[in-house]
Phi, psi and omega in degrees: 000130182282160184240153186221160168229151185250128176241112179261138191240131180156126176298327179304333182287323182281337183266003181073020185266351182220129177283126180282103165258353185289324179302316178296319173303308182293319176302312174311313183291324175289321180293328184293334176264006176087019178257126178280129176269120186256346186193147172231137184222138171249140183217151182279180184280082179212119190297314186296319176294323180295310179304312177297328174297313178301311180298317182297316179296319179277352169282341181251333186231167183281329189226140173234122179251119183257136181234116178105166175082027183248009184287188183270351193273170186289350177265000177269103188242011187294316182298319175298315184291320176293314181301321179290328188287332176261004179057050180235152177279161171276135174232161184275120178264104189300317175307320181288324171298315177299324178294309180305311175308315178297319181296321177295317182296322179287337178274346181075032183248146171283126185277117178286144183313325184297341184288343176300332181301329179295342179261009172273131178224159175302141182300129178086007185281151166277114187276134174255106180309148181228085182289352185255000175200194187262330188270128177278159170261174177207166185235131172243127182225109177266015188084350181221327181232152183226124168241135178239128180253131179233157176288155186286318187297125179312321178300338181255320177294313182302308175297321177295326175300302191286321185271336181238302183299310179292320173297326178294324182289316188295320176293320189294317186256010179047048189288126177250333185281157169227158174244115182250140183234159172219130182250124174257123180261126187238155182213139176084015178223130181287160179303317181287328179291316173302313176303318180299316180294326186243018190296323181292320172296324173299317183291322194265345183271120174250318174215098010279162178255165176237140166230146181243136178229118182264139168218162184318110176087349187226161170220126178256141181244120176256119179263130182233124181238142174249142179200172178302320180201175186300321185298321182286334186283328187316299186292338176293312177301307187305316181307308186284325174306314178299327177291316179295319178294330170300321180281324190263334176052232187289352180286348180279117181250339182198165170237159177048247188269357182296141181249158177301319177301322175295318178293326173296317177295325174296318183294314180292317182298320181294328177271350188075018183272166177227163188224143167231165183226153168222123191231134171248283178305324183282337173063024180109359186293320181297312185296321177294325179292318183288319183285351180294341187270124176309135181082017182292344180293345175297334189220341184270112179286316180145190183206158177242125172266103189245077183286309185283144179303319182291336174290319180298325173288312188289314186264339183244355180068031175285124178304127181295335178292321176297321179294313181302318184279323188255333187089151183301332182260093184199160178297322184297317178289322177293322177297310185293331175297311184295315175301309179299321179296315184295322181284314185286326181271353179056048182253157175288317180236150170218138176247151177215158178220141165211134188188187176244109184273344181082183003282345175257180177088359177280155178227165174309319181285323182227085185281168175301135179101352180281122179220136178253123179243131184234150180229122177259128184236178179290156181084017177059037175259131180225130182244136177241134170248132167270115187240145165239106194253132179279160167115180179284173182304319182292315185291321175302304174313314188286323176296325179290322180294319175299322180292318179295309181295325181291332173294311188294319178298320181294330182280327188271331186289000000 
């Protein structure tokens, strides 16, 4: 099975000015066709450093896939660097130049001379057409090492990768095997607890294998199987998934691309329930998460962002005496907010949050990170959780949002 390395190119990546999504797209595409990715590298807009990165990658792996640096400006240096790595001159690809000229003419724009650079490719390269942009990609294959250069914009890279580069690699290496994955998304179980439950499966499973990825509020379990084709991989995945489901039970809320917000919506819709929200410290994040799912109007009644105490009283009916006695950040106020939201919004369930998200405003009794999350349910049942959440303001708000949504999900499932 061939191995590959991914090289993303652009100084803006190294400065943190651009979020790299190309690496994950390329890695997933390679895994799906059975190519192992051994390393991922980012390098700035410097011809010598890009060329060195390509040489180093091809000294370890069969394939180097470069993303970015194929534009018309002076800092787009991937074509020169790849040509240098293979000690080949750049040559003009006339069909690409004609396409670029036609593209400018159709748009009614005058083509600057530097756009001709985009039609230059290393001698002997296989050109990958780019109907979604002006810069073509290319493949350089010396019979032993392969470099593939793709444009940086994801709208151009993704179709070129899927429609041209991956099929070329599959044919070139006569790839028969595939790598198939299944991700189990869990909630309400800590990483260490989950690890303890599945430790023996993790140790003993080689194909398929298990990987665990923790993120704020959630833990994902990834099953990866290698087989001749997807049909052969399916029973391998299914067997291990069944064992994991026995261990993890109801903590699994979705698989693969399924989101927690979708799972909550499905649970509410299945019961014919509705939900409302009352938010203080989360500032609308809970409502935004629920409303992000298409069709959320089937079950989402609405929400109140009640930062000020008088809003808590006027719109949610929270007794001012409760606020005066216990403070806005308290179990009593969280409970009253949830009950008020359920009544005023005429919802089956209602969740509320009130807390100190920071970075200021904390006291010894109520430090930064203290959050109360409440759930009001049918039958006048209201549950309140007291949380002490670590992290920055944004992290605390997100963790509180997950906690509130998880309470609603557990009630509705």
